[in-house]
N, C-alpha and C positions, 0 to 999 in steps of 0.2 A: 504496499500500501504505499510505503514511504518515498520506497523509489519512482513509483509510479509519479507520486506529487512532484517531488524533487526535479525528475526526466522531465515532467509539463512545463515547469518552473522556468526551468534549464532555456528548455526548447524555446517557451514565447518571449525570455529573454533576447533569444541568439538570435531570433527570427526578425524581434525589433532593429536590433543593432544593422541587422543585414538590409533592412527596409531602410533606417535610417540614412545608413551611408546610399542607396541606389538613390532615393530619393535627393539628398544632397550634391552627387553626382550628376546626374543626368535634370535636374527639375531644374530650367531658367536660375541663376542667382539673382538679389535684387542688387540695380546698377549702383555702383557708391555716388555716379553724378545724383541722383534724386535729391542725396542727402547734403547737397553741397553749399559750403557759405560764402567759397570765391575761385574764382578762377581765374589765370595768365595763359601766358607764353615761356615755355622755358628755351631760352636764348640759345642758339645753335655755335656748336664751334667756338668760326670766328665770326659769330654777329655780334652788336652791339647787345646792350643789356637791355630786355625787354620792363615793362611798366608795374610796377608790385601790384601783385591783387591786395586789392585792401579788402579787411570785415573787420565787425565788431564784435570782441568775444563778451559774451553777456553775462557767463560766468566761468570762471578758470576752473582748464579742463583739459583735455587731451585733443589733441587735436591732427587728422593725418590727410599726408600731400601726394594724392595719386597721378602717376603720367600716365597718357593717352597715348599708348604705344601704335597705332594701325598702324595697318600697312606692312608689317612687317612679317620677312620669310619667314623665318625659325625662331624656335624658344631662343636661342644662341645669342642671335640677335637682337631679341625682346632684352634677354636678361643684360646684354652690355648696352642697350640702352638705358636699362633703369641705374645700371650700377655708374653710369654715367655720368649721372644727374646729380645735380650740387644746390641745394636747398639751402635760403637762410630765413628765419621769421623775426621779423623785427617786432618790438612792443614799444609803445607808448612810456615806459620808464625807462629806454632809450639800450633794455637789453636786447643782443642779437643772439640767439639760438641758429647753430648751424647745421645738418645732418647732409649726407649721401646713402644714395643708393645701395650703394658698392658695401656698405658698412652696419647695416641695417640687421643681419642676421640672414632672415628669408624674405624674399617679397614674396605677398597674397597676391594674388593673381585674381581680377575679374573680368575675364573678355580679354578686352582690349586693353585695358588698364592696368598698372598695377604701380601697390606701395613705392615711393622713396622714403617715406620713414614716417618718423611720429615725433610730434614738440609738446611740450605743456607750454598752455598759457596763460598767464594772468588775465581777468577782466580787462576790458579798453581795446580802442584801435589796435589792431597788427594790419603789416602787412607782411607777401611770403613774395620772395624773388628767387627763380630759378636759373640754372644752365647747366650747359653740357660742356665737359670737360675730358678731354683725351680719355676712353680707356678701351680695352680689347684692344682684338686682331686688329690691322689696318682695311681688312675686308669690311669693316663696318662704320667706316670712321664719315663716309656718304650719311649717314642714316644718323650719324651724331651732329651734321652741317643742317640738318632741318630741325626749324619750330616746331614744336608739338605742345599739344596743350597740358595743362597741370590742372587738379583738381584741388582742389581744400575740403575735408569734412571733419565732420564734430565725430570725436570719440574715437577710440583706436579701431583698426581694422578686423570684421569676423576671420576668428581663426579658420584656417583651412582643414588644420588634421582631425578636427571632431568626428568627423566620418570617419574618416579611417583607424581612428580610437572604436567608434563603435563599431568599423568590421574587423579589425584583430582581437577584438576583446565580444565580438557575437558568433564567431565560426568557431572557438572553443566550446563555445557557452550550446550550438548544438550539438556539436557532437558530443561533447559530454550527458547535455540532457538526450539527447538517442540511443546513447550506452544503459542509464539511469532507468529510459522507459524497456528497452530491451532486457535488461536482466530484472526490472518488476513483471515485465509482461510475463517472462520462462515463470519467476515466481508463483506464479498468480496458475500456471498452467500447471504447476507439480502438486501446487496445494489442490487441485482440482483431482487429478488423474491418485492421489492420494488414498486408500481407501478407507472408510469408517469406523 
């Protein structure tokens, strides 16, 4: 009896993890630009600086800068574009926080958009500027010459590792659940066959 109950719970939890993974991977994600508080242009390698993206921070918090990598041929080119992006956020108190796509750990990708980095902003006016700097092989330098759009959104990006945790927890739960159900079912058959 207990094996059947434990197996049923493990199978249900495992199925939930696998379904969450499939839903997160297959379903179209939300567009980060829907929540954009500002937008601007990333200056190309040899281009003059672009105007700052200005916005007002209502309450101190974390903000994320996304770059539009649309038109790239492959993921390594996209990664080089993100890594080459260098941004700076300036606040009303005169403090400037600089960050680079190359040092953020890993970039979160949503369609053609990828994160450059995050910054914590105090309440008040803020301005963000970005430009591409030389990064990667010579083959991608022409991509770094192009101006690209960037967006600033409130809050950190959604984690793209959650579906994989659900999958890697769900699959073992499914296997263990199936084993527990099998053991419980075999035990119930033995009890039925035993003479009274």
